[in-house]
Biopython code that builds the backbone (N, CA, C, O; Angstrom):
import numpy as np
from Bio.PDB.StructureBuilder import StructureBuilder

atoms = [
    (1, "UNK", "N", (211.286, 101.221, 33.704)),
    (1, "UNK", "CA", (209.911, 100.819, 33.920)),
    (1, "UNK", "C", (209.648, 100.710, 35.414)),
    (1, "UNK", "O", (210.363, 100.022, 36.142)),
    (2, "UNK", "N", (208.628, 101.391, 35.841)),
    (2, "UNK", "CA", (208.292, 101.397, 37.257)),
    (2, "UNK", "C", (207.086, 100.490, 37.492)),
    (2, "UNK", "O", (206.000, 100.742, 36.969)),
    (3, "UNK", "N", (207.283, 99.433, 38.284)),
    (3, "UNK", "CA", (206.208, 98.476, 38.532)),
    (3, "UNK", "C", (205.197, 99.056, 39.504)),
    (3, "UNK", "O", (203.989, 98.976, 39.280)),
    (4, "UNK", "N", (205.694, 99.640, 40.583)),
    (4, "UNK", "CA", (204.821, 100.187, 41.616)),
    (4, "UNK", "C", (205.093, 101.679, 41.729)),
    (4, "UNK", "O", (206.224, 102.090, 41.987)),
    (5, "UNK", "N", (204.058, 102.490, 41.535)),
    (5, "UNK", "CA", (204.227, 103.930, 41.642)),
    (5, "UNK", "C", (203.834, 104.391, 43.035)),
    (5, "UNK", "O", (202.899, 103.865, 43.639)),
    (6, "UNK", "N", (204.550, 105.362, 43.525)),
    (6, "UNK", "CA", (204.274, 105.909, 44.849)),
    (6, "UNK", "C", (202.960, 106.687, 44.800)),
    (6, "UNK", "O", (202.776, 107.557, 43.949)),
    (7, "UNK", "N", (202.047, 106.365, 45.722)),
    (7, "UNK", "CA", (200.772, 107.075, 45.747)),
    (7, "UNK", "C", (200.385, 107.527, 47.152)),
    (7, "UNK", "O", (199.219, 107.826, 47.411)),
    (8, "UNK", "N", (201.357, 107.579, 48.058)),
    (8, "UNK", "CA", (201.114, 108.051, 49.421)),
    (8, "UNK", "C", (202.005, 109.249, 49.712)),
    (8, "UNK", "O", (203.167, 109.294, 49.309)),
    (9, "UNK", "N", (201.441, 110.209, 50.414)),
    (9, "UNK", "CA", (202.250, 111.344, 50.843)),
    (9, "UNK", "C", (203.105, 110.919, 52.034)),
    (9, "UNK", "O", (202.887, 109.862, 52.625)),
    (10, "UNK", "N", (204.070, 111.750, 52.371)),
    (10, "UNK", "CA", (204.925, 111.451, 53.520)),
    (10, "UNK", "C", (204.119, 111.399, 54.809)),
    (10, "UNK", "O", (204.422, 110.613, 55.706)),
    (11, "UNK", "N", (203.097, 112.234, 54.899)),
    (11, "UNK", "CA", (202.230, 112.241, 56.084)),
    (11, "UNK", "C", (201.516, 110.893, 56.231)),
    (11, "UNK", "O", (201.460, 110.339, 57.329)),
    (12, "UNK", "N", (200.978, 110.371, 55.142)),
    (12, "UNK", "CA", (200.332, 109.055, 55.152)),
    (12, "UNK", "C", (201.307, 107.973, 55.603)),
    (12, "UNK", "O", (200.962, 107.101, 56.400)),
    (13, "UNK", "N", (202.517, 108.042, 55.085)),
    (13, "UNK", "CA", (203.514, 107.022, 55.400)),
    (13, "UNK", "C", (203.877, 107.040, 56.880)),
    (13, "UNK", "O", (204.018, 105.983, 57.495)),
    (14, "UNK", "N", (204.029, 108.226, 57.453)),
    (14, "UNK", "CA", (204.365, 108.328, 58.875)),
    (14, "UNK", "C", (203.223, 107.798, 59.734)),
    (14, "UNK", "O", (203.453, 107.071, 60.701)),
    (15, "UNK", "N", (201.995, 108.162, 59.383)),
    (15, "UNK", "CA", (200.832, 107.695, 60.153)),
    (15, "UNK", "C", (200.745, 106.173, 60.102)),
    (15, "UNK", "O", (200.499, 105.538, 61.128)),
    (16, "UNK", "N", (200.941, 105.586, 58.939)),
    (16, "UNK", "CA", (200.884, 104.127, 58.808)),
    (16, "UNK", "C", (201.993, 103.461, 59.608)),
    (16, "UNK", "O", (201.763, 102.429, 60.238)),
    (17, "UNK", "N", (203.187, 104.032, 59.593)),
    (17, "UNK", "CA", (204.297, 103.453, 60.346)),
    (17, "UNK", "C", (204.037, 103.515, 61.847)),
    (17, "UNK", "O", (204.321, 102.557, 62.566)),
    (18, "UNK", "N", (203.499, 104.633, 62.323)),
    (18, "UNK", "CA", (203.206, 104.773, 63.756)),
    (18, "UNK", "C", (202.142, 103.767, 64.184)),
    (18, "UNK", "O", (202.281, 103.125, 65.225)),
    (19, "UNK", "N", (201.086, 103.625, 63.392)),
    (19, "UNK", "CA", (200.033, 102.659, 63.725)),
    (19, "UNK", "C", (200.597, 101.238, 63.723)),
    (19, "UNK", "O", (200.242, 100.432, 64.583)),
    (20, "UNK", "N", (201.465, 100.926, 62.771)),
    (20, "UNK", "CA", (202.069, 99.595, 62.708)),
    (20, "UNK", "C", (202.914, 99.319, 63.946)),
    (20, "UNK", "O", (202.845, 98.228, 64.512)),
    (21, "UNK", "N", (203.704, 100.290, 64.367)),
    (21, "UNK", "CA", (204.537, 100.107, 65.562)),
    (21, "UNK", "C", (203.665, 99.916, 66.800)),
    (21, "UNK", "O", (203.986, 99.100, 67.664)),
    (22, "UNK", "N", (202.574, 100.657, 66.889)),
    (22, "UNK", "CA", (201.656, 100.510, 68.027)),
    (22, "UNK", "C", (201.037, 99.114, 68.031)),
    (22, "UNK", "O", (200.962, 98.477, 69.081)),
    (23, "UNK", "N", (200.593, 98.632, 66.871)),
    (23, "UNK", "CA", (200.005, 97.295, 66.794)),
    (23, "UNK", "C", (201.019, 96.209, 67.149)),
    (23, "UNK", "O", (200.676, 95.235, 67.820)),
    (24, "UNK", "N", (202.248, 96.370, 66.708)),
    (24, "UNK", "CA", (203.292, 95.402, 67.052)),
    (24, "UNK", "C", (203.561, 95.442, 68.553)),
    (24, "UNK", "O", (203.760, 94.400, 69.179)),
    (25, "UNK", "N", (203.569, 96.639, 69.127)),
    (25, "UNK", "CA", (203.748, 96.768, 70.577)),
    (25, "UNK", "C", (202.633, 96.091, 71.350)),
    (25, "UNK", "O", (202.889, 95.418, 72.348)),
    (26, "UNK", "N", (201.385, 96.264, 70.893)),
    (26, "UNK", "CA", (200.254, 95.588, 71.538)),
    (26, "UNK", "C", (200.404, 94.074, 71.457)),
    (26, "UNK", "O", (200.081, 93.361, 72.407)),
    (27, "UNK", "N", (200.891, 93.591, 70.333)),
    (27, "UNK", "CA", (201.051, 92.145, 70.154)),
    (27, "UNK", "C", (201.981, 91.566, 71.225)),
    (27, "UNK", "O", (201.706, 90.504, 71.785)),
    (28, "UNK", "N", (203.073, 92.265, 71.502)),
    (28, "UNK", "CA", (204.034, 91.751, 72.476)),
    (28, "UNK", "C", (203.703, 92.134, 73.915)),
    (28, "UNK", "O", (204.124, 91.445, 74.844)),
    (29, "UNK", "N", (202.958, 93.216, 74.116)),
    (29, "UNK", "CA", (202.693, 93.704, 75.471)),
    (29, "UNK", "C", (201.475, 93.065, 76.119)),
    (29, "UNK", "O", (201.440, 92.906, 77.339)),
    (30, "UNK", "N", (200.481, 92.697, 75.329)),
    (30, "UNK", "CA", (199.262, 92.140, 75.900)),
    (30, "UNK", "C", (199.497, 90.712, 76.372)),
    (30, "UNK", "O", (200.282, 89.972, 75.779)),
    (31, "UNK", "N", (198.813, 90.335, 77.436)),
    (31, "UNK", "CA", (198.982, 88.961, 77.935)),
    (31, "UNK", "C", (198.456, 87.939, 76.934)),
    (31, "UNK", "O", (197.650, 88.262, 76.061)),
    (32, "UNK", "N", (198.915, 86.724, 77.071)),
    (32, "UNK", "CA", (198.527, 85.677, 76.124)),
    (32, "UNK", "C", (197.072, 85.256, 76.276)),
    (32, "UNK", "O", (196.573, 84.451, 75.489)),
    (33, "UNK", "N", (196.384, 85.798, 77.287)),
    (33, "UNK", "CA", (194.975, 85.455, 77.464)),
    (33, "UNK", "C", (194.092, 86.094, 76.394)),
    (33, "UNK", "O", (192.946, 85.687, 76.200)),
    (34, "UNK", "N", (194.631, 87.092, 75.705)),
    (34, "UNK", "CA", (193.895, 87.703, 74.598)),
    (34, "UNK", "C", (193.807, 86.658, 73.483)),
    (34, "UNK", "O", (194.756, 85.910, 73.246)),
    (35, "UNK", "N", (192.684, 86.618, 72.819)),
    (35, "UNK", "CA", (192.472, 85.635, 71.759)),
    (35, "UNK", "C", (193.633, 85.680, 70.761)),
    (35, "UNK", "O", (193.936, 86.733, 70.199)),
    (36, "UNK", "N", (194.271, 84.544, 70.550)),
    (36, "UNK", "CA", (195.463, 84.481, 69.708)),
    (36, "UNK", "C", (195.166, 84.862, 68.260)),
    (36, "UNK", "O", (196.004, 85.481, 67.605)),
    (37, "UNK", "N", (193.999, 84.507, 67.755)),
    (37, "UNK", "CA", (193.705, 84.831, 66.357)),
    (37, "UNK", "C", (193.550, 86.336, 66.161)),
    (37, "UNK", "O", (193.948, 86.870, 65.126)),
    (38, "UNK", "N", (192.974, 87.024, 67.148)),
    (38, "UNK", "CA", (192.855, 88.483, 67.061)),
    (38, "UNK", "C", (194.243, 89.119, 67.089)),
    (38, "UNK", "O", (194.517, 90.057, 66.342)),
    (39, "UNK", "N", (195.111, 88.605, 67.952)),
    (39, "UNK", "CA", (196.474, 89.133, 68.033)),
    (39, "UNK", "C", (197.220, 88.901, 66.722)),
    (39, "UNK", "O", (197.953, 89.779, 66.266)),
    (40, "UNK", "N", (197.043, 87.742, 66.120)),
    (40, "UNK", "CA", (197.720, 87.448, 64.851)),
    (40, "UNK", "C", (197.186, 88.310, 63.715)),
    (40, "UNK", "O", (197.952, 88.739, 62.852)),
    (41, "UNK", "N", (195.896, 88.566, 63.703)),
    (41, "UNK", "CA", (195.322, 89.453, 62.685)),
    (41, "UNK", "C", (195.900, 90.857, 62.835)),
    (41, "UNK", "O", (196.227, 91.506, 61.841)),
    (42, "UNK", "N", (196.027, 91.326, 64.077)),
    (42, "UNK", "CA", (196.634, 92.631, 64.321)),
    (42, "UNK", "C", (198.064, 92.689, 63.834)),
    (42, "UNK", "O", (198.502, 93.708, 63.301)),
    (43, "UNK", "N", (198.797, 91.598, 64.015)),
    (43, "UNK", "CA", (200.181, 91.546, 63.560)),
    (43, "UNK", "C", (200.255, 91.557, 62.029)),
    (43, "UNK", "O", (201.147, 92.185, 61.459)),
    (44, "UNK", "N", (199.343, 90.881, 61.374)),
    (44, "UNK", "CA", (199.303, 90.891, 59.903)),
    (44, "UNK", "C", (198.965, 92.286, 59.386)),
    (44, "UNK", "O", (199.578, 92.763, 58.431)),
    (45, "UNK", "N", (197.990, 92.938, 60.018)),
    (45, "UNK", "CA", (197.630, 94.311, 59.631)),
    (45, "UNK", "C", (198.833, 95.233, 59.813)),
    (45, "UNK", "O", (199.101, 96.089, 58.970)),
    (46, "UNK", "N", (199.556, 95.053, 60.922)),
    (46, "UNK", "CA", (200.751, 95.865, 61.165)),
    (46, "UNK", "C", (201.788, 95.637, 60.074)),
    (46, "UNK", "O", (202.439, 96.583, 59.631)),
    (47, "UNK", "N", (201.946, 94.396, 59.640)),
    (47, "UNK", "CA", (202.896, 94.097, 58.571)),
    (47, "UNK", "C", (202.529, 94.772, 57.262)),
    (47, "UNK", "O", (203.391, 95.304, 56.562)),
    (48, "UNK", "N", (201.241, 94.747, 56.935)),
    (48, "UNK", "CA", (200.774, 95.396, 55.702)),
    (48, "UNK", "C", (200.989, 96.907, 55.787)),
    (48, "UNK", "O", (201.464, 97.526, 54.835)),
    (49, "UNK", "N", (200.637, 97.496, 56.934)),
    (49, "UNK", "CA", (200.823, 98.939, 57.100)),
    (49, "UNK", "C", (202.297, 99.319, 57.023)),
    (49, "UNK", "O", (202.648, 100.342, 56.434)),
    (50, "UNK", "N", (203.155, 98.499, 57.615)),
    (50, "UNK", "CA", (204.587, 98.782, 57.586)),
    (50, "UNK", "C", (205.131, 98.672, 56.157)),
    (50, "UNK", "O", (205.952, 99.489, 55.741)),
    (51, "UNK", "N", (204.677, 97.672, 55.415)),
    (51, "UNK", "CA", (205.080, 97.548, 54.009)),
    (51, "UNK", "C", (204.643, 98.774, 53.216)),
    (51, "UNK", "O", (205.411, 99.315, 52.420)),
    (52, "UNK", "N", (203.400, 99.210, 53.440)),
    (52, "UNK", "CA", (202.891, 100.397, 52.748)),
    (52, "UNK", "C", (203.708, 101.630, 53.107)),
    (52, "UNK", "O", (204.012, 102.450, 52.240)),
    (53, "UNK", "N", (204.064, 101.765, 54.378)),
    (53, "UNK", "CA", (204.833, 102.933, 54.813)),
    (53, "UNK", "C", (206.223, 102.944, 54.187)),
    (53, "UNK", "O", (206.720, 103.999, 53.791)),
    (54, "UNK", "N", (206.847, 101.783, 54.097)),
    (54, "UNK", "CA", (208.199, 101.715, 53.542)),
    (54, "UNK", "C", (208.181, 101.911, 52.025)),
    (54, "UNK", "O", (209.013, 102.637, 51.479)),
    (55, "UNK", "N", (207.233, 101.262, 51.347)),
    (55, "UNK", "CA", (207.208, 101.324, 49.883)),
    (55, "UNK", "C", (206.573, 102.608, 49.346)),
    (55, "UNK", "O", (206.874, 103.032, 48.230)),
    (56, "UNK", "N", (205.690, 103.228, 50.147)),
    (56, "UNK", "CA", (205.009, 104.434, 49.676)),
    (56, "UNK", "C", (203.863, 104.140, 48.736)),
    (56, "UNK", "O", (203.359, 105.037, 48.061)),
    (57, "UNK", "N", (203.448, 102.884, 48.691)),
    (57, "UNK", "CA", (202.379, 102.472, 47.790)),
    (57, "UNK", "C", (201.293, 101.740, 48.559)),
    (57, "UNK", "O", (201.579, 100.853, 49.364)),
    (58, "UNK", "N", (200.050, 102.114, 48.309)),
    (58, "UNK", "CA", (198.903, 101.442, 48.908)),
    (58, "UNK", "C", (198.067, 100.868, 47.770)),
    (58, "UNK", "O", (197.608, 101.602, 46.895)),
    (59, "UNK", "N", (197.874, 99.560, 47.787)),
    (59, "UNK", "CA", (197.121, 98.916, 46.706)),
    (59, "UNK", "C", (195.643, 99.307, 46.730)),
    (59, "UNK", "O", (195.004, 99.352, 45.678)),
    (60, "UNK", "N", (195.095, 99.586, 47.903)),
    (60, "UNK", "CA", (193.701, 100.035, 47.981)),
    (60, "UNK", "C", (193.574, 101.414, 47.339)),
    (60, "UNK", "O", (192.632, 101.664, 46.587)),
    (61, "UNK", "N", (194.521, 102.314, 47.635)),
    (61, "UNK", "CA", (194.527, 103.621, 46.970)),
    (61, "UNK", "C", (194.604, 103.429, 45.456)),
    (61, "UNK", "O", (193.901, 104.097, 44.699)),
    (62, "UNK", "N", (195.459, 102.516, 45.030)),
    (62, "UNK", "CA", (195.651, 102.286, 43.599)),
    (62, "UNK", "C", (194.367, 101.774, 42.945)),
    (62, "UNK", "O", (194.028, 102.191, 41.838)),
    (63, "UNK", "N", (193.651, 100.872, 43.626)),
    (63, "UNK", "CA", (192.410, 100.314, 43.078)),
    (63, "UNK", "C", (191.337, 101.387, 42.909)),
    (63, "UNK", "O", (190.554, 101.347, 41.960)),
    (64, "UNK", "N", (191.306, 102.349, 43.839)),
    (64, "UNK", "CA", (190.295, 103.405, 43.776)),
    (64, "UNK", "C", (190.793, 104.666, 43.077)),
    (64, "UNK", "O", (190.044, 105.636, 42.961)),
    (65, "UNK", "N", (192.034, 104.673, 42.611)),
    (65, "UNK", "CA", (192.572, 105.823, 41.898)),
    (65, "UNK", "C", (192.911, 107.001, 42.793)),
    (65, "UNK", "O", (192.935, 108.143, 42.335)),
    (66, "UNK", "N", (193.174, 106.733, 44.067)),
    (66, "UNK", "CA", (193.509, 107.797, 45.015)),
    (66, "UNK", "C", (195.018, 108.005, 45.000)),
    (66, "UNK", "O", (195.785, 107.043, 44.971)),
    (67, "UNK", "N", (195.436, 109.259, 45.019)),
    (67, "UNK", "CA", (196.851, 109.595, 45.065)),
    (67, "UNK", "C", (197.013, 110.787, 45.992)),
    (67, "UNK", "O", (196.530, 111.877, 45.688)),
    (68, "UNK", "N", (197.688, 110.594, 47.119)),
    (68, "UNK", "CA", (197.879, 111.683, 48.077)),
    (68, "UNK", "C", (199.273, 112.294, 47.983)),
    (68, "UNK", "O", (199.649, 113.115, 48.819)),
    (69, "UNK", "N", (200.041, 111.898, 46.970)),
    (69, "UNK", "CA", (201.361, 112.501, 46.775)),
    (69, "UNK", "C", (201.192, 113.944, 46.331)),
    (69, "UNK", "O", (200.278, 114.267, 45.572)),
    (70, "UNK", "N", (202.078, 114.813, 46.811)),
    (70, "UNK", "CA", (202.007, 116.192, 46.326)),
    (70, "UNK", "C", (202.346, 116.239, 44.834)),
    (70, "UNK", "O", (203.163, 115.460, 44.343)),
    (71, "UNK", "N", (201.710, 117.154, 44.139)),
    (71, "UNK", "CA", (201.936, 117.301, 42.703)),
    (71, "UNK", "C", (203.314, 117.925, 42.490)),
    (71, "UNK", "O", (203.609, 118.982, 43.047)),
    (72, "UNK", "N", (204.162, 117.272, 41.682)),
    (72, "UNK", "CA", (205.489, 117.848, 41.443)),
    (72, "UNK", "C", (205.378, 119.168, 40.684)),
    (72, "UNK", "O", (204.537, 119.331, 39.801)),
    (73, "UNK", "N", (206.249, 120.103, 41.052)),
    (73, "UNK", "CA", (206.223, 121.417, 40.417)),
    (73, "UNK", "C", (206.844, 121.345, 39.034)),
    (73, "UNK", "O", (207.813, 120.618, 38.818)),
    (74, "UNK", "N", (206.285, 122.100, 38.098)),
    (74, "UNK", "CA", (206.834, 122.212, 36.756)),
    (74, "UNK", "C", (208.027, 123.149, 36.801)),
    (74, "UNK", "O", (207.917, 124.262, 37.316)),
    (75, "UNK", "N", (209.163, 122.720, 36.273)),
    (75, "UNK", "CA", (210.364, 123.563, 36.284)),
    (75, "UNK", "C", (210.579, 124.138, 34.890)),
    (75, "UNK", "O", (211.476, 123.712, 34.162)),
    (76, "UNK", "N", (209.757, 125.098, 34.531)),
    (76, "UNK", "CA", (209.876, 125.751, 33.217)),
    (76, "UNK", "C", (210.455, 127.120, 33.362)),
    (76, "UNK", "O", (210.631, 127.825, 32.369)),
]
sb = StructureBuilder()
sb.init_structure("model")
sb.init_model(0)
sb.init_chain("A")
sb.init_seg("    ")
for serial, (resi, resn, name, xyz) in enumerate(atoms, 1):
    if name == "N":
        sb.init_residue(resn, " ", resi, " ")
    sb.init_atom(name, np.array(xyz, "f"), 0.0, 1.0, " ", f" {name:<3s}", serial, name[0])
structure = sb.get_structure()
């Protein structure tokens, strides 16, 4: 039984991981004068994107019925 089905293509996963790494880098690189709540929101978004990239599942895609995974070939 599969609880979470993969609904992201590898391209989606790489893009999400890159954006997450950039957001994490901004969190540590920007001076503390930047509003702390904005920085924390960015870090939370990065965490969600990183989770999506690792798991291959996006709950928003799932809610809207979007699936960007390539269709598996029939081996007949």
